Backbone as ProteinMPNN parsed JSONL, in Angstrom:
{"seq_chain_A": "MDNIDKISEPLKTSDGFLNPVAMKELEDKIINMPKTYERLNDDSEWNQKRWVFVKDITSYLAKWAISQSPYHYPERLDEVVKYLHACLKRQANELPKH", "coords_chain_A": {"N_chain_A": [[-9.548, 3.125, -12.991], [-10.995, 5.192, -13.883], [-11.04, 7.342, -12.182], [-8.748, 8.792, -12.569], [-6.973, 11.722, -13.015], [-6.65, 13.568, -15.98], [-4.596, 15.323, -18.32], [-5.722, 18.149, -20.157], [-4.747, 19.556, -22.283], [-2.967, 19.267, -25.433], [0.125, 17.447, -25.615], [2.13, 18.19, -27.376], [2.787, 20.981, -29.543], [1.343, 22.221, -32.64], [3.516, 22.542, -34.305], [5.289, 20.673, -33.399], [6.696, 21.044, -31.014], [7.156, 20.939, -27.41], [4.272, 21.621, -25.552], [3.911, 24.384, -23.604], [1.749, 25.028, -21.948], [0.493, 22.585, -21.528], [2.576, 21.3, -20.199], [2.708, 22.791, -17.835], [0.19, 22.221, -16.805], [0.48, 19.454, -16.421], [2.547, 19.463, -14.522], [1.192, 20.688, -12.37], [-0.744, 18.701, -11.873], [0.877, 16.585, -11.03], [2.074, 17.657, -8.73], [-0.164, 17.907, -7.09], [-0.949, 15.306, -6.734], [-2.294, 12.545, -4.963], [-0.832, 10.896, -2.083], [1.039, 7.809, -2.383], [-0.009, 5.659, -0.813], [-2.622, 6.492, -0.52], [-3.582, 6.542, -3.144], [-3.428, 3.867, -3.9], [-4.952, 2.488, -2.142], [-7.424, 1.136, -2.495], [-6.755, -0.842, -4.221], [-6.399, -4.157, -4.778], [-4.066, -5.489, -5.424], [-2.099, -4.142, -4.084], [-2.867, -3.93, -1.419], [-3.18, -6.376, -0.189], [-1.774, -8.638, 2.037], [1.065, -10.612, 1.449], [3.421, -13.258, 0.994], [6.686, -12.582, -0.076], [9.578, -13.56, -1.565], [13.177, -13.308, -1.668], [14.195, -14.648, -3.873], [12.009, -14.545, -5.602], [11.96, -11.847, -6.412], [14.523, -11.495, -7.583], [14.395, -13.381, -9.634], [12.304, -12.394, -11.212], [13.477, -10.004, -12.086], [15.607, -11.031, -13.643], [14.176, -12.491, -15.579], [12.704, -10.443, -16.914], [14.782, -8.826, -17.795], [16.049, -10.5, -19.63], [13.932, -10.984, -21.426], [13.515, -8.458, -22.503], [15.854, -7.773, -23.651], [17.877, -7.165, -26.552], [19.652, -9.085, -27.099], [20.694, -12.551, -26.746], [21.24, -13.085, -24.09], [21.601, -10.781, -21.569], [24.621, -9.057, -21.097], [26.65, -9.708, -18.298], [24.494, -10.109, -16.619], [24.22, -12.026, -14.637], [25.936, -11.065, -12.642], [24.625, -8.748, -11.871], [22.241, -9.823, -10.863], [23.261, -11.342, -8.73], [24.293, -9.271, -7.142], [21.947, -7.794, -6.562], [20.601, -9.788, -5.148], [22.268, -10.056, -2.882], [21.975, -7.498, -1.746], [19.208, -7.45, -1.187], [19.0, -9.6, 0.613], [20.501, -8.602, 2.734], [18.869, -6.432, 3.479], [16.551, -7.86, 4.17], [17.44, -9.277, 6.387], [17.608, -7.257, 8.215], [15.039, -6.698, 8.884], [12.393, -6.611, 11.35], [11.969, -9.399, 13.516], [9.226, -11.572, 13.858]], "CA_chain_A": [[-8.852, 4.054, -13.844], [-11.881, 6.301, -14.211], [-10.81, 8.477, -11.299], [-7.438, 9.359, -12.841], [-7.002, 13.024, -13.679], [-5.925, 13.615, -17.247], [-4.376, 16.691, -18.783], [-6.652, 18.463, -21.243], [-4.014, 20.168, -23.385], [-2.072, 18.342, -26.132], [1.495, 17.504, -25.129], [2.953, 18.902, -28.368], [2.123, 21.99, -30.358], [1.194, 21.8, -34.039], [4.828, 22.527, -34.954], [6.09, 19.571, -32.856], [7.396, 21.383, -29.784], [6.386, 20.702, -26.193], [3.291, 22.647, -25.255], [4.171, 24.857, -22.237], [0.513, 24.99, -21.17], [0.333, 21.186, -21.124], [3.61, 20.994, -19.215], [2.281, 23.411, -16.581], [-0.943, 21.437, -16.321], [1.049, 18.198, -15.941], [3.26, 19.772, -13.28], [0.186, 20.902, -11.328], [-1.354, 17.405, -11.553], [1.857, 15.798, -10.274], [2.22, 18.267, -7.405], [-1.379, 17.667, -6.31], [-1.268, 13.883, -6.729], [-2.339, 11.98, -3.605], [0.256, 9.997, -1.697], [0.912, 6.459, -2.928], [-0.91, 4.824, -0.018], [-3.999, 6.915, -0.774], [-3.959, 6.158, -4.508], [-3.48, 2.417, -4.059], [-5.682, 1.957, -0.999], [-8.491, 0.214, -2.903], [-6.224, -1.762, -5.225], [-6.074, -5.39, -4.049], [-2.677, -5.89, -5.68], [-1.223, -3.433, -3.164], [-3.268, -3.927, -0.016], [-3.225, -7.726, 0.366], [-0.485, -9.111, 2.545], [1.485, -11.887, 0.886], [4.838, -13.564, 1.123], [7.555, -12.338, -1.224], [10.912, -14.029, -1.241], [14.263, -12.7, -2.437], [14.279, -15.354, -5.155], [10.933, -14.036, -6.464], [12.362, -10.556, -6.964], [15.672, -11.654, -8.489], [13.998, -14.124, -10.84], [11.542, -11.483, -12.068], [14.43, -9.113, -12.734], [16.312, -11.773, -14.689], [13.218, -12.805, -16.639], [12.395, -9.253, -17.712], [16.006, -8.38, -18.463], [16.247, -11.372, -20.794], [12.847, -10.822, -22.405], [13.583, -7.15, -23.143], [17.171, -7.575, -24.247], [17.997, -7.543, -27.961], [20.625, -10.177, -27.171], [20.235, -13.815, -26.156], [21.4, -12.997, -22.642], [22.291, -9.517, -21.29], [25.975, -9.207, -20.569], [26.864, -9.543, -16.863], [23.238, -10.197, -15.874], [24.444, -12.834, -13.439], [26.537, -10.208, -11.617], [23.568, -7.852, -11.389], [21.33, -10.617, -10.044], [23.963, -11.657, -7.476], [24.366, -8.043, -6.351], [20.598, -7.543, -6.067], [20.33, -10.818, -4.14], [23.008, -9.707, -1.659], [21.347, -6.301, -1.164], [17.9, -7.819, -0.637], [19.221, -10.445, 1.794], [20.92, -7.719, 3.824], [17.673, -5.71, 3.916], [15.649, -8.816, 4.822], [18.014, -9.607, 7.692], [17.408, -6.12, 9.105], [13.623, -6.597, 9.236], [12.115, -7.146, 12.677], [11.504, -10.799, 13.561], [7.953, -11.703, 14.582]], "C_chain_A": [[-9.715, 5.262, -14.191], [-11.599, 7.538, -13.368], [-9.435, 9.123, -11.494], [-7.606, 10.687, -13.562], [-6.146, 12.975, -14.936], [-5.692, 15.069, -17.623], [-5.253, 16.935, -20.005], [-5.947, 19.033, -22.475], [-3.163, 19.118, -24.113], [-0.633, 18.542, -25.667], [2.411, 18.272, -26.077], [2.113, 19.93, -29.108], [2.04, 21.488, -31.793], [2.522, 21.777, -34.778], [5.793, 21.53, -34.311], [6.858, 19.873, -31.593], [6.511, 21.069, -28.577], [5.493, 21.907, -25.915], [3.504, 23.127, -23.816], [2.918, 24.841, -21.358], [0.261, 23.571, -20.665], [1.357, 20.821, -20.057], [3.258, 21.594, -17.851], [1.12, 22.635, -15.967], [-0.455, 20.102, -15.746], [1.773, 18.405, -14.617], [2.277, 19.962, -12.12], [-0.462, 19.584, -10.901], [-0.412, 16.574, -10.679], [2.002, 16.34, -8.859], [1.027, 17.936, -6.515], [-1.797, 16.198, -6.246], [-1.297, 13.362, -5.297], [-1.134, 11.079, -3.345], [-0.021, 8.588, -2.215], [-0.088, 5.625, -2.138], [-2.365, 5.229, -0.189], [-4.469, 6.452, -2.147], [-4.194, 4.656, -4.628], [-4.299, 1.735, -2.965], [-6.734, 0.919, -1.392], [-8.034, -0.808, -3.938], [-5.727, -3.027, -4.529], [-4.65, -5.867, -4.296], [-1.732, -5.288, -4.64], [-1.642, -3.533, -1.702], [-3.439, -5.323, 0.579], [-1.836, -8.127, 0.837], [-0.174, -10.455, 1.911], [2.997, -12.039, 1.062], [5.549, -13.25, -0.181], [8.96, -12.717, -0.788], [11.941, -13.348, -2.14], [14.346, -13.34, -3.815], [13.183, -14.887, -6.116], [11.379, -12.76, -7.166], [13.504, -10.719, -7.957], [15.284, -12.414, -9.752], [13.156, -13.268, -11.781], [12.466, -10.517, -12.799], [15.128, -9.816, -13.893], [15.389, -12.072, -15.868], [12.976, -11.602, -17.533], [13.625, -8.699, -18.406], [16.258, -9.201, -19.72], [15.177, -11.12, -21.841], [12.924, -9.48, -23.129], [14.922, -6.881, -23.82], [17.166, -7.937, -25.728], [18.967, -8.717, -28.16], [20.039, -11.426, -26.514], [20.215, -13.731, -24.636], [22.148, -11.701, -22.353], [23.643, -9.755, -20.618], [26.02, -8.862, -19.081], [25.56, -9.546, -16.049], [23.427, -10.989, -14.592], [25.052, -12.002, -12.31], [25.491, -9.264, -11.019], [22.622, -8.61, -10.463], [21.987, -10.977, -8.706], [24.042, -10.437, -6.562], [22.998, -7.719, -5.743], [20.245, -8.525, -4.954], [21.007, -10.471, -2.811], [22.374, -8.501, -0.969], [20.013, -6.643, -0.506], [18.042, -8.682, 0.612], [19.631, -9.591, 2.989], [19.718, -6.952, 4.367], [16.722, -6.644, 4.672], [16.141, -9.173, 6.215], [17.823, -8.483, 8.701], [15.939, -5.929, 9.511], [13.382, -7.158, 10.629], [11.575, -8.574, 12.577], [10.234, -10.863, 14.38], [7.721, -13.131, 14.962]], "O_chain_A": [[-9.215, 6.247, -14.734], [-11.885, 8.658, -13.792], [-9.009, 9.922, -10.66], [-8.289, 10.773, -14.582], [-5.054, 12.406, -14.941], [-6.492, 15.942, -17.287], [-5.494, 16.022, -20.795], [-6.49, 18.996, -23.58], [-2.685, 18.175, -23.483], [-0.219, 19.66, -25.361], [3.356, 18.927, -25.638], [0.904, 19.773, -29.275], [2.605, 20.445, -32.123], [2.656, 21.07, -35.777], [6.982, 21.529, -34.631], [7.618, 19.021, -31.131], [5.292, 20.948, -28.696], [5.916, 23.057, -26.032], [3.295, 22.349, -22.885], [3.021, 24.659, -20.145], [-0.135, 23.376, -19.516], [1.034, 20.105, -19.109], [3.49, 20.961, -16.821], [1.077, 22.42, -14.756], [-0.93, 19.671, -14.695], [1.623, 17.605, -13.693], [2.503, 19.457, -11.021], [-0.703, 19.365, -9.714], [-0.842, 15.941, -9.714], [2.047, 15.572, -7.898], [1.191, 17.71, -5.316], [-2.882, 15.883, -5.756], [-0.422, 13.698, -4.499], [-0.505, 10.571, -4.273], [-1.171, 8.22, -2.455], [-0.931, 4.952, -2.731], [-3.257, 4.398, -0.021], [-5.611, 6.021, -2.305], [-5.067, 4.224, -5.38], [-4.32, 0.507, -2.891], [-6.912, -0.075, -0.688], [-8.851, -1.558, -4.471], [-4.752, -2.983, -3.778], [-4.083, -6.575, -3.464], [-0.682, -5.861, -4.349], [-0.834, -3.243, -0.82], [-3.81, -5.444, 1.747], [-0.85, -7.97, 0.116], [-1.034, -11.332, 1.841], [3.728, -11.067, 1.251], [5.075, -13.607, -1.259], [9.459, -12.245, 0.234], [11.618, -12.875, -3.229], [14.547, -12.648, -4.813], [13.41, -14.84, -7.325], [11.195, -12.612, -8.374], [13.466, -10.151, -9.049], [15.796, -12.117, -10.831], [13.268, -13.39, -13.001], [12.273, -10.238, -13.983], [15.23, -9.269, -14.991], [15.785, -11.921, -17.024], [13.031, -11.71, -18.757], [13.517, -8.153, -19.504], [16.637, -8.657, -20.757], [15.485, -11.049, -23.031], [12.446, -9.367, -24.258], [15.089, -5.86, -24.488], [16.522, -8.908, -26.124], [19.078, -9.265, -29.257], [19.025, -11.363, -25.819], [19.302, -14.235, -23.981], [23.258, -11.533, -22.858], [23.767, -10.556, -19.692], [25.484, -7.836, -18.661], [25.528, -9.046, -14.925], [22.845, -10.646, -13.563], [24.72, -12.211, -11.143], [25.48, -9.016, -9.813], [22.245, -8.106, -9.406], [21.335, -10.922, -7.663], [23.876, -10.556, -5.348], [22.899, -7.408, -4.556], [19.661, -8.142, -3.941], [20.396, -10.579, -1.748], [22.25, -8.481, 0.255], [19.721, -6.183, 0.598], [17.285, -8.514, 1.568], [19.176, -9.815, 4.111], [19.56, -6.832, 5.582], [16.155, -6.26, 5.695], [15.336, -9.354, 7.128], [17.869, -8.718, 9.908], [15.631, -5.104, 10.371], [14.082, -8.077, 11.055], [10.818, -8.902, 11.662], [10.156, -10.286, 15.465], [6.704, -13.449, 15.578]]}, "name": "protein", "num_of_chains": 1, "seq": "MDNIDKISEPLKTSDGFLNPVAMKELEDKIINMPKTYERLNDDSEWNQKRWVFVKDITSYLAKWAISQSPYHYPERLDEVVKYLHACLKRQANELPKH"}
């Protein structure tokens, strides 16, 4: 995290409005940001090959939806999970077989 560029200007002015100088600096940082594969190249979470199954992704979605919901169970979560499952299965079936 030490090599992350930070903006030097405060995001808000003293009267509570967005600082245009900070916004310009932020825009420049974003435009000049290295590609994802360059930024994450040395991060073992992103460069180690591992198996990920459709059930892993759908269960994480359900877990986080429930944990962040103000309700006991988010309404129609089961439909969202079923839809995500169908989309991921279709994508997985299109992957090349080795």
